[in-house]
C-alpha positions as CSV (number, residue, x, y, z in Angstrom):
1,X,99.3,93.9,74.8
2,X,99.8,95.2,78.4
3,X,98.3,98.5,79.1
4,X,100.1,100.4,82.0
5,X,99.1,103.5,83.9
6,X,101.4,105.9,85.7
7,X,100.5,108.8,88.0
8,X,102.5,111.0,90.6
9,X,100.4,112.3,93.6
10,X,100.9,114.6,96.4
11,X,104.0,116.9,97.0
12,X,106.6,116.7,94.3
13,X,110.1,115.6,94.9
14,X,113.4,115.3,92.9
15,X,113.3,111.6,91.9
16,X,109.8,111.0,90.5
17,X,111.0,111.0,86.9
18,X,113.8,108.8,87.7
19,X,111.4,106.2,89.1
20,X,109.1,106.4,86.2
21,X,112.1,106.0,83.9
22,X,113.1,102.8,85.9
23,X,109.6,101.4,85.4
24,X,109.2,102.0,81.7
25,X,112.7,101.1,80.7
26,X,112.5,97.8,82.7
27,X,109.0,96.9,81.1
28,X,110.2,97.7,77.6
29,X,113.4,95.6,78.1
30,X,111.8,92.7,79.6
31,X,108.3,92.5,78.0
32,X,108.3,90.5,74.7
33,X,105.2,92.2,73.3
34,X,104.3,95.9,72.6
35,X,103.2,97.8,75.6
36,X,101.0,100.8,75.9
37,X,101.8,103.5,78.6
38,X,99.3,106.1,79.8
39,X,100.5,108.9,82.0
40,X,97.7,110.6,84.2
41,X,98.1,114.4,84.5
42,X,98.2,116.0,87.9
43,X,98.0,112.8,90.1
44,X,94.7,111.4,91.1
45,X,92.8,114.3,89.4
46,X,93.9,112.9,86.0
47,X,92.5,109.5,87.0
48,X,89.2,111.0,88.2
49,X,88.6,113.2,85.1
50,X,90.2,111.1,82.5
51,X,93.1,113.5,81.8
52,X,95.8,111.3,80.4
53,X,98.2,111.0,77.5
54,X,99.6,108.0,75.8
55,X,103.4,108.0,76.1
56,X,106.3,106.3,74.4
57,X,109.9,105.5,75.4
58,X,110.9,108.9,74.1
59,X,108.9,110.5,76.9
60,X,111.0,109.0,79.5
61,X,114.4,109.5,77.9
62,X,116.7,112.0,79.4
63,X,114.8,112.5,82.6
64,X,116.9,110.5,85.0
65,X,118.5,113.9,86.4
66,X,115.3,116.0,86.0
67,X,113.5,117.1,89.2
68,X,109.8,117.4,89.6
69,X,107.4,115.3,87.6
70,X,106.7,115.3,83.8
71,X,103.2,114.3,84.6
72,X,102.4,117.0,87.0
73,X,101.0,116.3,90.5
74,X,98.2,117.5,93.0
75,X,96.8,116.6,96.2
76,X,93.7,114.5,96.7
77,X,93.5,114.0,100.4
78,X,92.4,110.7,101.5
79,X,90.0,112.0,104.2
80,X,88.1,113.6,101.5
81,X,88.1,110.6,99.1
82,X,84.4,109.8,99.7
83,X,83.4,113.5,99.5
84,X,82.2,114.4,96.0
85,X,84.3,116.9,93.9
86,X,83.0,120.5,93.7
87,X,81.2,119.5,90.5
88,X,79.6,116.5,92.0
89,X,81.9,113.9,90.7
90,X,82.3,110.8,93.0
91,X,86.1,110.3,93.1
92,X,86.4,106.5,93.6
93,X,83.8,105.5,91.1
94,X,85.3,107.9,88.7
95,X,88.9,106.5,89.1
96,X,87.7,103.0,88.7
97,X,85.7,103.9,85.5
98,X,88.8,105.5,84.0
99,X,91.0,102.5,84.8
100,X,88.4,100.2,83.2
101,X,87.8,102.3,80.3
102,X,91.5,102.1,79.3
103,X,91.5,98.3,80.2
104,X,94.6,98.9,82.2
105,X,96.6,95.9,83.4
106,X,98.3,97.8,86.3
107,X,98.5,101.3,87.7
108,X,101.8,102.5,89.3
109,X,101.3,105.1,92.0
110,X,104.2,107.2,93.1
111,X,103.2,108.8,96.2
112,X,103.5,109.4,100.0
113,X,101.4,108.3,102.9
114,X,98.1,109.8,101.7
115,X,98.5,108.8,98.0
116,X,99.5,105.2,99.0
117,X,96.4,105.0,101.4
118,X,94.2,105.8,98.4
119,X,96.3,103.3,96.1
120,X,95.3,100.7,98.7
121,X,91.6,101.7,98.5
122,X,91.8,101.4,94.8
123,X,93.3,97.9,95.3
124,X,90.4,97.0,97.5
125,X,88.2,98.0,94.7
126,X,89.8,95.3,92.6
127,X,92.2,97.4,90.5
128,X,95.9,96.1,89.9
129,X,97.9,98.7,91.8
130,X,101.6,98.9,92.7
131,X,102.8,101.8,95.0
132,X,106.2,103.4,95.1
133,X,107.5,105.3,98.3
134,X,107.7,109.0,97.3
135,X,108.3,111.6,99.9
136,X,111.0,114.0,100.9
137,X,110.0,113.5,104.6
138,X,111.1,109.7,104.7
139,X,108.0,109.0,106.8
140,X,106.3,106.2,104.9
141,X,105.9,103.2,107.0
142,X,107.4,99.8,105.9
143,X,110.4,101.1,104.1
144,X,113.7,102.3,105.5
145,X,114.0,104.8,102.7
146,X,111.8,107.0,100.3
147,X,113.0,108.6,97.1
148,X,113.2,112.4,97.5
149,X,114.6,112.3,101.1
150,X,118.2,112.1,100.2
151,X,118.1,115.1,97.8
152,X,115.9,117.0,100.4
153,X,118.5,116.5,103.0
154,X,121.3,117.6,100.6
155,X,119.4,120.8,99.9
156,X,118.8,121.7,103.7
157,X,122.3,120.8,104.5
158,X,123.7,123.1,101.9
159,X,121.5,125.8,103.5
160,X,122.9,125.1,106.9
161,X,126.4,125.1,105.4
162,X,125.9,128.6,103.8
163,X,124.3,130.1,106.9
164,X,127.5,129.2,108.9
165,X,129.6,131.8,107.2
166,X,127.2,134.7,107.7
167,X,126.3,133.6,111.2
168,X,130.0,133.5,112.2
169,X,130.7,136.9,110.5
170,X,128.0,138.7,112.2
171,X,128.0,136.7,115.5
172,X,124.4,135.8,115.2
173,X,121.9,133.0,116.1
174,X,120.2,131.7,113.1
175,X,116.9,129.6,113.4
176,X,116.6,127.5,110.1
177,X,113.2,126.2,109.3
178,X,113.5,122.7,107.8
179,X,110.5,120.8,106.3
180,X,108.9,118.3,108.6
181,X,105.3,119.0,109.8
182,X,104.8,115.6,111.6
183,X,108.2,113.9,111.5
184,X,111.8,115.1,111.9
185,X,113.9,113.0,109.5
186,X,115.0,115.9,107.3
187,X,116.1,118.3,110.1
188,X,117.7,115.5,112.1
189,X,119.8,114.3,109.1
190,X,120.5,117.8,107.8
191,X,121.3,119.1,111.2
192,X,123.9,116.5,112.0
193,X,125.4,116.8,108.4
194,X,125.5,120.7,108.6
195,X,126.8,120.8,112.0
196,X,123.7,122.5,113.7
197,X,124.2,123.2,117.5
198,X,120.4,122.6,118.2
199,X,118.0,120.2,116.4
200,X,114.3,120.5,117.3
201,X,112.0,117.9,115.9
202,X,108.3,116.9,116.5
203,X,109.2,113.6,118.2
204,X,111.3,115.3,120.9
205,X,109.3,118.2,122.6
206,X,111.7,120.9,123.6
207,X,111.9,123.3,126.5
208,X,113.1,126.8,125.7
209,X,115.2,127.0,128.8
210,X,117.4,124.2,127.6
211,X,117.7,125.9,124.2
212,X,118.7,129.0,125.7
213,X,121.2,127.3,127.9
214,X,122.8,125.8,124.9
215,X,123.2,129.2,123.3
216,X,124.5,130.8,126.5
217,X,127.1,128.0,126.9
218,X,128.4,128.5,123.5
219,X,128.7,132.3,124.3
220,X,130.7,131.6,127.4
221,X,133.2,129.4,125.5
222,X,133.8,132.1,122.9
223,X,131.6,130.8,120.1
224,X,130.4,133.7,117.9
225,X,127.2,132.0,116.6
226,X,124.7,129.3,117.1
227,X,122.6,127.5,114.5
228,X,119.4,125.8,115.2
229,X,117.8,123.3,112.7
230,X,114.1,123.4,113.5
231,X,111.3,121.3,112.0
232,X,108.2,123.0,110.8
233,X,106.3,120.8,113.3
234,X,108.7,121.4,116.3
235,X,106.6,121.5,119.4
236,X,107.3,122.6,123.0
237,X,106.9,120.3,126.0
238,X,104.2,122.7,127.1
239,X,102.3,122.4,123.9
240,X,102.8,118.6,123.6
241,X,100.6,118.2,126.8
242,X,97.6,119.9,124.9
243,X,94.9,117.9,123.3
244,X,95.0,117.9,119.6
245,X,92.0,120.2,119.5
246,X,93.6,122.6,122.0
247,X,96.9,122.7,120.0
248,X,95.2,123.3,116.7
249,X,93.4,126.2,118.3
250,X,96.6,127.6,119.6
251,X,98.3,127.3,116.3
252,X,95.4,129.0,114.5
253,X,95.7,131.9,116.9
254,X,99.4,132.3,116.3
255,X,100.2,135.8,114.9
256,X,103.7,134.9,113.6
257,X,104.1,133.0,110.2
258,X,105.5,129.8,112.0
259,X,107.0,128.5,115.1
260,X,110.6,129.4,114.1
261,X,109.7,133.2,114.4
262,X,108.4,132.6,117.9
263,X,111.6,130.8,118.9
264,X,113.8,133.4,117.3
265,X,112.0,136.1,119.1
266,X,112.2,134.4,122.4
267,X,116.0,133.7,121.9
268,X,116.8,137.3,121.1
269,X,114.8,138.6,124.1
270,X,116.3,136.3,126.6
271,X,120.0,136.2,125.3
272,X,120.3,139.6,123.8
273,X,121.9,138.1,120.7
274,X,121.0,139.2,117.3
275,X,118.7,136.3,116.0
276,X,117.6,135.7,112.3
277,X,115.4,133.3,110.6
278,X,116.2,131.4,107.3
279,X,113.8,129.4,105.5
280,X,114.9,127.2,102.6
281,X,111.3,126.3,102.0
282,X,110.3,124.6,98.8
283,X,113.9,124.5,97.5
284,X,114.1,121.3,99.5
285,X,111.7,119.7,97.0
286,X,113.4,121.2,93.9
287,X,116.3,120.8,91.7
288,X,117.9,117.5,90.3
289,X,117.9,114.4,92.4
290,X,121.2,113.5,94.0
291,X,123.1,110.3,93.2
292,X,121.6,108.3,96.0
293,X,118.0,109.3,95.0
294,X,118.6,108.4,91.3
295,X,119.9,105.0,92.4
296,X,117.1,104.2,94.8
297,X,114.5,105.5,92.6
298,X,115.8,103.5,89.8
299,X,115.7,100.3,92.1
300,X,112.1,101.0,92.9
301,X,111.1,101.4,89.4
302,X,112.8,98.3,88.3
303,X,111.4,96.1,91.3
304,X,107.9,97.6,90.5
305,X,108.1,96.8,86.9
306,X,109.4,93.2,87.6
307,X,106.5,92.6,89.9
308,X,104.1,93.8,87.4
309,X,105.4,91.6,84.7
310,X,104.9,88.6,87.0
311,X,101.3,89.7,87.6
312,X,101.8,90.5,91.2
313,X,99.9,93.6,92.7
314,X,98.7,95.3,95.8
315,X,102.0,96.1,97.3
316,X,104.5,98.9,97.7
317,X,108.2,98.6,96.8
318,X,110.3,99.0,100.0
319,X,113.9,98.9,101.2
320,X,114.4,97.0,104.3
321,X,117.9,96.4,105.8
322,X,119.5,97.3,102.5
323,X,117.3,94.9,100.5
324,X,114.6,95.6,98.2
325,X,111.3,94.1,99.2
326,X,107.5,94.4,99.0
327,X,105.0,95.5,101.6
328,X,101.3,94.9,101.2
329,X,99.4,98.2,100.6
330,X,97.1,97.2,103.4
331,X,99.8,97.0,105.9
332,X,101.2,100.4,105.4
333,X,97.9,102.4,104.8
334,X,97.5,105.1,107.4
335,X,100.7,104.7,109.1
336,X,103.6,107.0,109.6
337,X,107.3,106.3,110.3
338,X,108.5,108.6,113.2
339,X,112.0,109.2,114.4
340,X,112.7,107.1,117.3
341,X,114.1,109.4,120.0
342,X,116.3,106.8,121.2
343,X,117.7,105.9,117.7
344,X,121.5,105.7,117.1
345,X,121.7,109.0,115.2
346,X,119.9,111.0,118.0
347,X,122.1,109.2,120.6
348,X,125.3,110.0,118.6
349,X,124.2,113.7,118.0
350,X,123.8,114.0,121.7
351,X,127.2,112.7,122.2
352,X,128.6,115.4,119.8
353,X,126.9,118.1,122.2
354,X,124.0,118.7,119.8
355,X,121.0,119.8,121.8
356,X,117.4,118.6,121.1
357,X,116.1,121.1,123.6
358,X,114.8,118.5,126.1
359,X,117.7,118.3,128.5
């Protein structure tokens, strides 16, 4: 009798449940013997402390459209993996012990970069692990797409759409903070989809003089408003020249809540235009998954399940050039997929007149 483990780790997103549904329905449909499923609560914490529950097909029924995760999630940073828990528990040995205690044949890990790095570590420990690419940031190396990204872009785009009417009515500049600490996939896609005038992402350091010029040029041509889609991790050219240590020190000394407030303050001071900040925040992770995410999450779940039934482990399900494939966990561990500043979408956005604050 196959014994299967499931866990969702790291930040939540809209299509985690859809992915688990794809896994379970496929295994039930294709396996010709009884199967036992164990869901670990709150990510790797459940695996560490043996917090799990046995689940049946009924638990995965009706969850295709449900956001979040029915198992709960938490963050267990990889950089602290070999540091004991506060109560002295050694994380990796505890996870291996729980896996072996339940006599699992496979553990499915739905997670982003850090979670998949841990999944690779468990694979190196001899456990049968299959990873699935979960993150709204779309920054998992080795796959063109991650589930959660499409829905997050939809939410961020809706925010930009809604801001247009109030910005136009009052003739204001709006600086919208979009999720993306290290990469700018969401603000790039949402900015283009929502018709932002300026898009600032970590991969393209900006110069405020170019941002100001864009706003002033719009004012001169009669535009009543300007909208900026700004990544949480947007960075100026000046700050990009600092060492990591120097930059962290500067961020720690910041008195404003985030970079968008500094940008808004400078815009208002230099242009005289009323400037406001809008932050959709964690709504970008919330709500039901959109159609694209439901499809891709289901594909990931099905492909992962089929691989498990063949006895193949140690990889992450990926999509490359519109084809579902597998990438060894060892190949993706510790890598991020950044926006290429010269990619087609950036080039096309520039052609539209969208400024990235660098020229």
